[in-house]
C-alpha positions as CSV (number, residue, x, y, z in Angstrom):
1,M,73.1,165.0,-196.2
2,K,75.5,164.1,-193.4
3,R,79.1,163.8,-194.3
4,K,81.5,161.1,-193.1
5,S,82.8,161.5,-189.6
6,Y,86.5,162.0,-189.1
7,S,86.3,160.8,-185.5
8,D,88.4,157.6,-186.2
9,M,91.2,159.5,-187.8
10,N,94.4,160.0,-185.8
11,C,94.6,163.7,-186.7
12,S,93.9,166.8,-184.7
13,V,92.8,168.7,-187.8
14,A,90.3,166.0,-188.8
15,Q,89.0,165.7,-185.2
16,S,88.5,169.5,-185.2
17,L,86.7,169.4,-188.5
18,D,84.2,167.0,-187.1
19,V,83.1,169.9,-184.9
20,V,83.6,173.0,-187.0
21,G,84.2,171.7,-190.5
22,D,80.9,172.8,-191.9
23,P,81.1,176.4,-193.3
24,W,77.8,177.4,-191.6
25,T,79.4,176.4,-188.3
26,L,82.3,178.8,-188.4
27,L,79.9,181.6,-189.6
28,I,77.7,180.9,-186.6
29,V,80.7,181.0,-184.3
30,R,81.8,184.3,-185.9
31,D,78.4,185.9,-185.4
32,V,78.2,184.8,-181.7
33,M,81.8,186.1,-181.3
34,F,80.7,189.4,-182.7
35,G,77.7,189.6,-180.3
36,F,74.8,188.1,-182.3
37,R,73.5,185.6,-179.7
38,R,69.8,185.0,-180.4
39,F,68.5,182.4,-182.9
40,N,66.5,184.8,-184.9
41,D,69.3,187.4,-185.2
42,I,71.8,184.7,-186.4
43,Q,69.2,183.2,-188.8
44,E,68.3,186.6,-190.3
45,R,72.0,187.7,-190.5
46,L,73.2,184.5,-192.3
47,G,70.0,183.7,-194.3
48,I,70.5,180.1,-193.1
49,A,67.5,177.7,-193.1
50,R,66.0,177.3,-189.6
51,N,66.5,173.6,-189.5
52,T,70.2,173.9,-190.5
53,L,70.8,176.5,-187.9
54,T,69.0,174.4,-185.2
55,D,71.3,171.4,-186.2
56,R,74.5,173.4,-186.2
57,L,73.7,175.2,-182.9
58,G,72.9,171.8,-181.3
59,T,76.2,170.4,-182.5
60,L,78.1,173.4,-181.1
61,V,76.3,173.1,-177.7
62,D,76.8,169.3,-177.7
63,H,80.6,169.8,-178.3
64,G,80.9,172.5,-175.6
65,V,81.7,175.3,-178.1
66,L,78.5,177.2,-177.2
67,R,76.3,177.2,-174.1
68,K,72.6,177.8,-174.3
69,D,71.1,180.4,-171.8
70,A,67.3,180.9,-171.6
71,Y,66.3,184.6,-171.8
72,Q,62.5,184.1,-172.1
73,D,60.2,181.5,-170.6
74,N,56.9,181.6,-172.6
75,P,57.7,180.8,-175.3
76,E,61.1,179.5,-174.3
77,R,63.9,181.3,-176.1
78,F,67.6,181.1,-175.8
79,E,70.8,183.0,-176.3
80,Y,74.0,181.2,-177.4
81,R,77.2,182.2,-175.8
82,L,80.8,181.1,-176.4
83,T,82.3,178.8,-173.8
84,Q,86.1,178.9,-173.2
85,K,86.4,176.2,-175.9
86,G,84.4,178.5,-178.2
87,R,86.4,181.6,-177.3
88,E,89.6,179.7,-178.2
89,L,88.3,179.6,-181.8
90,S,88.6,183.4,-182.1
91,P,92.2,183.3,-183.5
92,I,91.0,180.9,-186.2
93,I,88.1,183.1,-187.2
94,I,90.3,186.2,-187.1
95,T,93.0,184.4,-189.2
96,L,90.4,183.3,-191.8
97,M,89.0,186.9,-191.9
98,Q,92.5,188.3,-192.4
99,W,93.2,185.7,-195.1
100,G,89.9,186.6,-196.8
101,D,90.7,190.3,-196.5
102,E,94.0,189.7,-198.4
103,W,92.9,187.1,-201.0
104,S,89.2,187.6,-201.6
105,D,87.7,189.8,-204.4
106,L,86.3,192.3,-202.0
107,P,87.6,195.9,-202.7
108,E,88.3,196.5,-199.0
109,P,87.8,194.6,-195.7
110,P,84.2,194.8,-194.6
111,V,85.1,194.5,-190.9
112,H,87.9,196.0,-188.8
113,L,88.8,194.7,-185.4
114,I,89.4,197.1,-182.5
115,D,90.4,196.7,-178.9
116,R,87.2,197.3,-176.8
117,D,89.3,198.8,-174.0
118,T,91.3,201.3,-176.0
119,G,89.5,201.7,-179.3
120,R,92.8,201.0,-181.1
121,T,92.6,199.2,-184.5
122,L,94.1,195.7,-184.2
123,D,96.5,194.1,-186.6
124,P,96.8,190.6,-185.1
125,I,99.3,188.0,-186.1
126,L,99.9,184.4,-185.0
127,V,103.3,184.0,-183.3
128,D,105.4,181.3,-181.7
129,R,104.9,181.6,-178.0
130,T,108.6,181.0,-177.2
131,T,110.3,183.2,-179.8
132,G,107.6,185.7,-180.7
133,R,108.3,185.1,-184.3
134,P,105.3,185.2,-186.7
135,L,104.3,181.7,-187.8
136,A,104.0,182.7,-191.4
137,E,107.8,183.4,-191.4
138,L,108.8,180.1,-189.8
139,K,109.8,177.0,-191.7
140,V,107.5,174.5,-189.9
141,Q,108.2,170.8,-189.8
142,A,105.5,168.4,-188.6
143,V,106.7,165.4,-186.6
144,G,104.3,162.7,-185.5
145,T,103.0,159.2,-185.8
146,D,101.2,159.6,-189.1
147,L,103.7,161.8,-190.9
148,R,106.8,161.3,-193.0
149,P,109.8,162.6,-191.2
150,D,110.4,165.3,-193.9
151,A,106.8,166.7,-193.9
152,T,107.3,170.5,-194.0
153,A,104.9,173.4,-194.3
């Protein structure tokens, strides 16, 4: 069942959720980000129905998050690769992963991130570009056309 579109909402979060708001979608992006690029590999790894995976991959390609590259002609088969737009979802996936590591019922994190160049374990944080201060430590206030002037995070 298709959900309501948020395309007419004047909100960046709502507009983004129109593309990546389905839980399968972020799991697909995560798997492609971690190197699983072929339909069958993604389908097997996630246990997702083939028609659902086809639909979500089509949406991600249509929105420019993934690109579809043929790797076989007969039968025609494709790999899915992140575009620049897709790669820029990496901090979101990593932040969700870290949040889950902290707050889920898992006894320990199932995945650790390393720097491919150095092999060093990563401990990423989101920071303000100007000050370098971690976002979680800042008192953020949202200012915009659809917000109360005192809306704070």
